[in-house]
C-alpha positions in Angstrom: 0.3 0.2 -0.1 2.9 2.6 0.9 4.1 2.4 -2.9 0.7 2.8 -4.0 0.5 6.0 -1.6 1.4 9.3 -3.3 3.5 11.9 -0.9 1.9 15.4 -2.0 5.2 17.6 -1.5 7.3 19.2 -4.4 9.8 21.7 -3.6 8.0 25.5 -4.6 10.5 26.1 -7.0 9.4 23.3 -9.4 5.5 24.6 -8.6 6.6 28.0 -9.9 7.3 27.9 -13.5 8.2 30.9 -15.5 6.3 32.3 -18.6 7.6 33.0 -21.9 6.7 35.3 -24.9 4.8 32.8 -26.3 2.2 31.4 -23.6 1.1 33.4 -20.9 2.4 31.8 -17.8 -0.1 28.9 -16.1 0.5 30.5 -12.9 1.8 33.5 -11.3 1.8 35.8 -8.0 -1.4 37.7 -7.4 0.3 40.9 -7.7 0.8 39.6 -11.4 -3.3 39.8 -11.8 -4.1 41.9 -14.9 -0.7 42.1 -16.8 0.9 39.9 -19.0 3.5 38.2 -16.2 -0.2 36.3 -14.9 -2.8 33.9 -16.7 -5.8 35.9 -17.6 -8.6 36.4 -15.8 -12.4 37.1 -16.8 -13.8 40.1 -14.3 -15.7 37.3 -11.9 -12.4 35.6 -12.1 -10.9 38.7 -10.8 -13.6 39.5 -8.3 -13.3 35.6 -7.2 -9.2 36.4 -6.9 -9.5 39.6 -4.9 -11.7 38.3 -2.0 -9.8 34.9 -1.7 -6.9 37.6 -1.0 -8.9 40.0 1.2 -10.1 36.9 3.3 -6.1 35.4 4.0 -4.1 36.4 6.7 -2.4 39.7 6.1 1.0 38.1 6.3 0.8 35.4 4.2 -1.1 37.7 1.2 2.5 38.7 0.1 3.7 35.5 -1.5 0.0 34.3 -2.7 -0.1 32.7 -6.2 -3.2 32.1 -8.6 -3.6 29.8 -11.4 -6.4 29.0 -14.2 -7.3 25.1 -14.0 -9.4 22.7 -15.0 -11.4 20.3 -12.6 -12.4 16.8 -12.8 -14.7 18.1 -15.6 -12.4 20.0 -17.6 -14.0 23.2 -16.7 -11.6 25.8 -16.2 -11.6 27.3 -12.6 -9.7 30.0 -10.6 -7.2 28.3 -7.9 -5.7 30.9 -5.4 -3.2 29.0 -3.4 -0.7 29.6 -0.7 3.1 28.1 -1.7 3.9 27.7 1.9 1.1 25.4 2.4 2.4 22.0 1.4 3.6 19.5 3.6 7.4 18.8 4.0 9.0 15.5 3.3 10.7 14.1 6.1 11.4 10.5 5.4 11.3 9.3 1.5 12.6 6.0 -0.1 12.7 5.3 -4.0 9.0 3.9 -3.8 7.5 7.1 -3.1 6.4 9.2 -5.4 6.7 13.0 -4.6 3.7 15.3 -5.5 2.5 18.6 -4.3 -0.8 19.2 -3.4 -1.8 22.8 -2.3 -5.0 23.7 -0.4 -7.0 26.3 -2.4 -8.2 29.6 -0.8 -11.2 30.3 -2.8 -12.7 26.6 -2.9 -16.1 26.1 -1.1 -15.5 21.9 -1.6 -12.5 21.6 -0.2 -10.7 21.2 -3.7 -6.7 21.1 -3.7 -4.4 22.4 -6.6 -1.9 20.2 -8.4 0.8 22.6 -10.1 2.4 20.0 -11.4 -0.4 18.9 -13.8 -2.1 22.2 -13.5 -5.4 20.8 -12.4 -8.1 21.3 -9.5 -8.1 17.9 -7.9 -10.6 16.3 -5.2 -9.0 17.2 -1.6 -6.9 14.5 0.1 -8.5 12.4 2.8 -7.2 13.9 6.2 -7.0 11.5 9.3 -7.6 12.5 12.6 -4.3 13.3 13.1 -5.1 16.4 10.5 -2.7 14.8 8.4 -3.1 14.3 4.9 -2.9 10.4 3.9 0.7 10.0 2.6 1.9 13.2 4.0 4.2 14.2 6.3 2.7 17.4 8.2 -0.4 18.9 8.9 -2.6 20.7 7.0 -4.1 24.4 8.1 
């Protein structure tokens, strides 16, 4: 079973790709919203982004990121997340897959954002001690 469980962690640097001139970046700091350095937003998505940022703790706002990612139905949705909110691996072995999945700050259904796949996914199951299944640190 351990080999089948994916540990949900990845270095932040891998989750923050830079854009190139031909395509906008898949994710960006919230400060890039409305510029060529960030994914394009509709007015409804911009309002949702502004509300998520306003609801975040002030000390977290400066490093929040956003993306436009597809959910399980294929619909493009706004993903607002805190890149500092991912668990950190403490034990790795060659049989463990390593991914990062961030809790979405703007999702009422508890969805997570997987930057490696650029998808919005169902939330990880959480154990009684508030640790996501397969992860090594508690989620907030």
